FIDOSE-154673 format. One record per residue (C-alpha): residue number from 1; y negated, z negated, x negated. Coordinates in nm, 3 decimals. Layout:
% residues N
- num	Y	Z	X
- NUM	Y	Z	X
...
//
This chain:
% residues 262
- num	Y	Z	X
- 1	-1.174	0.045	0.325
- 2	-1.228	0.385	0.168
- 3	-1.018	0.505	-0.124
- 4	-1.134	0.790	-0.347
- 5	-0.872	0.928	-0.587
- 6	-0.949	1.213	-0.830
- 7	-0.575	1.239	-0.889
- 8	-0.321	1.311	-0.616
- 9	-0.152	0.979	-0.677
- 10	-0.291	0.716	-0.449
- 11	-0.191	0.457	-0.196
- 12	-0.436	0.251	0.006
- 13	-0.372	-0.070	0.194
- 14	-0.583	-0.280	0.425
- 15	-0.429	-0.594	0.572
- 16	-0.557	-0.850	0.818
- 17	-0.353	-1.166	0.872
- 18	-0.473	-1.244	1.222
- 19	-0.350	-1.183	1.578
- 20	-0.242	-0.825	1.644
- 21	-0.108	-0.620	1.935
- 22	0.179	-0.383	2.005
- 23	0.146	-0.021	1.889
- 24	0.341	0.297	1.951
- 25	0.675	0.274	1.771
- 26	0.756	0.585	1.563
- 27	1.049	0.508	1.329
- 28	1.086	0.670	0.988
- 29	1.457	0.688	0.909
- 30	1.583	0.550	0.579
- 31	1.748	0.764	0.313
- 32	1.667	1.061	0.088
- 33	1.409	1.313	0.200
- 34	1.373	1.678	0.105
- 35	0.994	1.645	0.088
- 36	0.848	1.695	-0.259
- 37	0.489	1.620	-0.164
- 38	0.288	1.508	0.134
- 39	0.139	1.205	0.305
- 40	0.242	0.888	0.484
- 41	0.017	0.706	0.729
- 42	0.133	0.376	0.878
- 43	0.001	0.096	1.096
- 44	0.229	-0.208	1.095
- 45	0.171	-0.494	1.339
- 46	0.344	-0.818	1.434
- 47	0.239	-1.022	1.737
- 48	0.431	-1.305	1.901
- 49	0.711	-1.239	1.649
- 50	0.754	-0.880	1.772
- 51	0.696	-0.605	1.514
- 52	0.601	-0.247	1.595
- 53	0.430	0.033	1.408
- 54	0.279	0.378	1.414
- 55	0.438	0.553	1.118
- 56	0.445	0.920	1.013
- 57	0.549	1.110	0.699
- 58	0.414	1.464	0.687
- 59	0.343	1.759	0.459
- 60	-0.002	1.781	0.620
- 61	-0.324	1.582	0.584
- 62	-0.343	1.292	0.831
- 63	-0.632	1.108	0.993
- 64	-0.540	0.878	1.281
- 65	-0.692	0.578	1.457
- 66	-0.515	0.335	1.690
- 67	-0.719	0.126	1.936
- 68	-0.547	-0.136	2.147
- 69	-0.671	-0.460	2.308
- 70	-0.931	-0.554	2.052
- 71	-0.753	-0.407	1.749
- 72	-0.858	-0.093	1.566
- 73	-0.657	0.046	1.275
- 74	-0.733	0.372	1.096
- 75	-0.547	0.562	0.825
- 76	-0.619	0.887	0.644
- 77	-0.441	1.072	0.364
- 78	-0.507	1.416	0.215
- 79	-0.302	1.539	-0.081
- 80	-0.529	1.842	-0.136
- 81	-0.835	1.625	-0.200
- 82	-0.650	1.329	-0.350
- 83	-0.805	1.086	-0.103
- 84	-0.655	0.808	0.107
- 85	-0.813	0.548	0.329
- 86	-0.713	0.253	0.545
- 87	-0.895	0.001	0.762
- 88	-0.819	-0.267	1.019
- 89	-1.044	-0.466	1.249
- 90	-1.003	-0.726	1.521
- 91	-1.269	-0.802	1.779
- 92	-1.305	-1.145	1.944
- 93	-1.155	-1.007	2.264
- 94	-0.829	-0.957	2.076
- 95	-0.787	-1.325	1.994
- 96	-0.578	-1.575	2.185
- 97	-0.235	-1.459	2.071
- 98	0.005	-1.628	1.836
- 99	-0.095	-1.592	1.472
- 100	0.059	-1.275	1.326
- 101	-0.060	-0.983	1.117
- 102	-0.171	-0.621	1.114
- 103	-0.190	-0.377	0.824
- 104	-0.275	-0.013	0.771
- 105	-0.169	0.188	0.469
- 106	-0.198	0.551	0.365
- 107	-0.014	0.726	0.086
- 108	-0.014	1.064	-0.086
- 109	0.286	1.164	-0.298
- 110	0.369	1.454	-0.528
- 111	0.603	1.574	-0.804
- 112	0.474	1.696	-1.142
- 113	0.608	1.839	-1.470
- 114	0.425	1.887	-1.799
- 115	0.426	2.116	-2.103
- 116	0.249	2.035	-2.429
- 117	0.198	2.361	-2.624
- 118	0.538	2.345	-2.786
- 119	0.543	1.970	-2.843
- 120	0.835	1.778	-2.687
- 121	0.608	1.515	-2.533
- 122	0.249	1.408	-2.486
- 123	0.030	1.137	-2.342
- 124	-0.063	1.167	-1.975
- 125	-0.346	0.956	-1.835
- 126	-0.458	0.902	-1.477
- 127	-0.731	0.717	-1.292
- 128	-0.822	0.626	-0.935
- 129	-1.122	0.444	-0.795
- 130	-1.062	0.192	-0.518
- 131	-1.356	0.065	-0.316
- 132	-1.406	-0.104	0.016
- 133	-1.562	-0.382	0.220
- 134	-1.378	-0.684	0.359
- 135	-1.470	-0.976	0.584
- 136	-1.264	-1.282	0.668
- 137	-1.299	-1.565	0.921
- 138	-1.050	-1.817	1.058
- 139	-0.958	-1.742	1.417
- 140	-1.076	-1.943	1.717
- 141	-0.762	-2.159	1.709
- 142	-0.840	-2.264	1.353
- 143	-0.560	-2.065	1.190
- 144	-0.616	-1.964	0.829
- 145	-0.659	-1.590	0.776
- 146	-0.618	-1.368	0.472
- 147	-0.769	-1.021	0.436
- 148	-0.657	-0.784	0.160
- 149	-0.780	-0.443	0.045
- 150	-0.602	-0.271	-0.244
- 151	-0.487	0.052	-0.401
- 152	-0.194	0.139	-0.623
- 153	-0.061	0.422	-0.842
- 154	0.310	0.438	-0.921
- 155	0.472	0.687	-1.162
- 156	0.851	0.729	-1.190
- 157	1.077	0.960	-1.391
- 158	1.323	1.093	-1.133
- 159	1.482	1.369	-1.343
- 160	1.820	1.195	-1.332
- 161	1.777	1.048	-0.983
- 162	1.703	1.343	-0.755
- 163	1.596	1.385	-0.477
- 164	1.254	1.271	-0.588
- 165	1.171	1.057	-0.284
- 166	1.346	0.850	-0.021
- 167	1.253	0.622	0.265
- 168	1.318	0.253	0.206
- 169	1.382	-0.012	0.469
- 170	1.643	-0.031	0.742
- 171	1.775	0.226	0.987
- 172	1.526	0.249	1.273
- 173	1.295	0.001	1.102
- 174	0.935	0.005	1.217
- 175	0.780	-0.055	0.876
- 176	0.988	0.182	0.660
- 177	0.806	0.321	0.355
- 178	0.852	0.640	0.156
- 179	0.867	0.594	-0.220
- 180	1.006	0.737	-0.542
- 181	1.382	0.736	-0.590
- 182	1.358	0.420	-0.800
- 183	1.645	0.261	-0.989
- 184	1.668	-0.090	-1.129
- 185	1.793	-0.444	-1.091
- 186	1.676	-0.783	-0.973
- 187	1.595	-1.028	-1.254
- 188	1.613	-1.378	-1.109
- 189	1.469	-1.529	-1.430
- 190	1.119	-1.383	-1.376
- 191	0.900	-1.659	-1.230
- 192	0.831	-1.779	-0.972
- 193	1.105	-1.628	-0.751
- 194	1.254	-1.343	-0.953
- 195	1.145	-0.980	-0.955
- 196	1.294	-0.631	-0.919
- 197	1.277	-0.445	-1.252
- 198	1.257	-0.065	-1.230
- 199	1.445	0.119	-1.505
- 200	1.283	0.459	-1.440
- 201	0.923	0.340	-1.394
- 202	0.662	0.492	-1.627
- 203	0.353	0.315	-1.490
- 204	0.252	0.093	-1.198
- 205	-0.113	-0.010	-1.167
- 206	-0.287	-0.175	-0.874
- 207	-0.613	-0.348	-0.798
- 208	-0.812	-0.480	-0.506
- 209	-0.960	-0.788	-0.347
- 210	-0.822	-1.062	-0.123
- 211	-1.033	-1.304	0.081
- 212	-0.844	-1.628	0.134
- 213	-0.909	-1.976	0.280
- 214	-0.947	-2.273	0.046
- 215	-0.617	-2.416	0.173
- 216	-0.423	-2.132	0.007
- 217	-0.598	-2.121	-0.331
- 218	-0.350	-2.345	-0.512
- 219	-0.055	-2.143	-0.380
- 220	-0.218	-1.816	-0.491
- 221	-0.286	-1.956	-0.837
- 222	0.071	-2.084	-0.868
- 223	0.219	-1.753	-0.753
- 224	0.367	-1.894	-0.433
- 225	0.145	-1.684	-0.204
- 226	0.123	-1.310	-0.269
- 227	-0.203	-1.119	-0.221
- 228	-0.053	-0.771	-0.210
- 229	-0.181	-0.523	-0.467
- 230	-0.504	-0.716	-0.514
- 231	-0.582	-0.836	-0.866
- 232	-0.868	-1.063	-0.758
- 233	-0.933	-1.313	-0.482
- 234	-1.228	-1.501	-0.335
- 235	-1.227	-1.808	-0.115
- 236	-1.423	-1.688	0.186
- 237	-1.391	-1.747	0.560
- 238	-1.758	-1.692	0.647
- 239	-1.704	-1.356	0.813
- 240	-1.974	-1.199	0.594
- 241	-1.898	-0.859	0.435
- 242	-1.778	-0.863	0.075
- 243	-1.769	-0.535	-0.119
- 244	-1.538	-0.446	-0.407
- 245	-1.518	-0.145	-0.639
- 246	-1.242	-0.107	-0.897
- 247	-1.104	0.156	-1.132
- 248	-0.727	0.190	-1.165
- 249	-0.630	0.360	-1.491
- 250	-0.309	0.405	-1.684
- 251	-0.120	0.631	-1.922
- 252	0.232	0.701	-2.040
- 253	0.423	0.933	-2.274
- 254	0.569	1.218	-2.069
- 255	0.849	1.442	-2.192
- 256	0.807	1.815	-2.140
- 257	1.003	1.950	-1.845
- 258	1.104	1.617	-1.697
- 259	1.027	1.548	-1.331
- 260	0.779	1.273	-1.247
- 261	0.671	1.140	-0.910
- 262	0.322	1.012	-0.838
//
């Protein structure tokens, strides 16, 4: 999946719910970080109930590929060009393990402030194109598989919640993710299972495609099975390539001088 973002505000995700294999474990410690901008590239895999990852937060552009026992996962992120990319693949030689999952995601992050020619506030708009190709087939043991490709832009006002970014997860956790210093609360009344409501979020937009088996369609429609940041799904286990191309766009009213994370 290739992600092209004209704005330095992108995250890309490719996920394959199929057998995976162990990767090099590089933990990203939880807590606040002094970084104001940069990239995160992560491969996250679970096989036979054991989870490992290749995970790096950096101020530099990243482009890395992991190949191991039939699995290939690639991630790339470049803040200077505003581009991120992620892909995963599994060859037949990698099958035969307990059903688990593998995902690859790449993120670019930055801090911005605005001025509006003497006005106290103004409208800020952003856009990002997300495109890719997915294919999905049930594995040789007959297990259902789900393949997801998606992108997301998140904007937070962190003026009163500095530092701007922190790493979320658990200490020493393989899948820890860097994100904005978000504040909020869990609202258990939001169906179907409750939802975390951010109080300093200005905009969150996401889009993508999920290929699912027919057995999961009712659960997806009822909200009992999540398809990541995808806003569309197709029932497809043929293994044939399916392309998608989406435009993420949003806007919000920014106040001059306040600090926003993308």
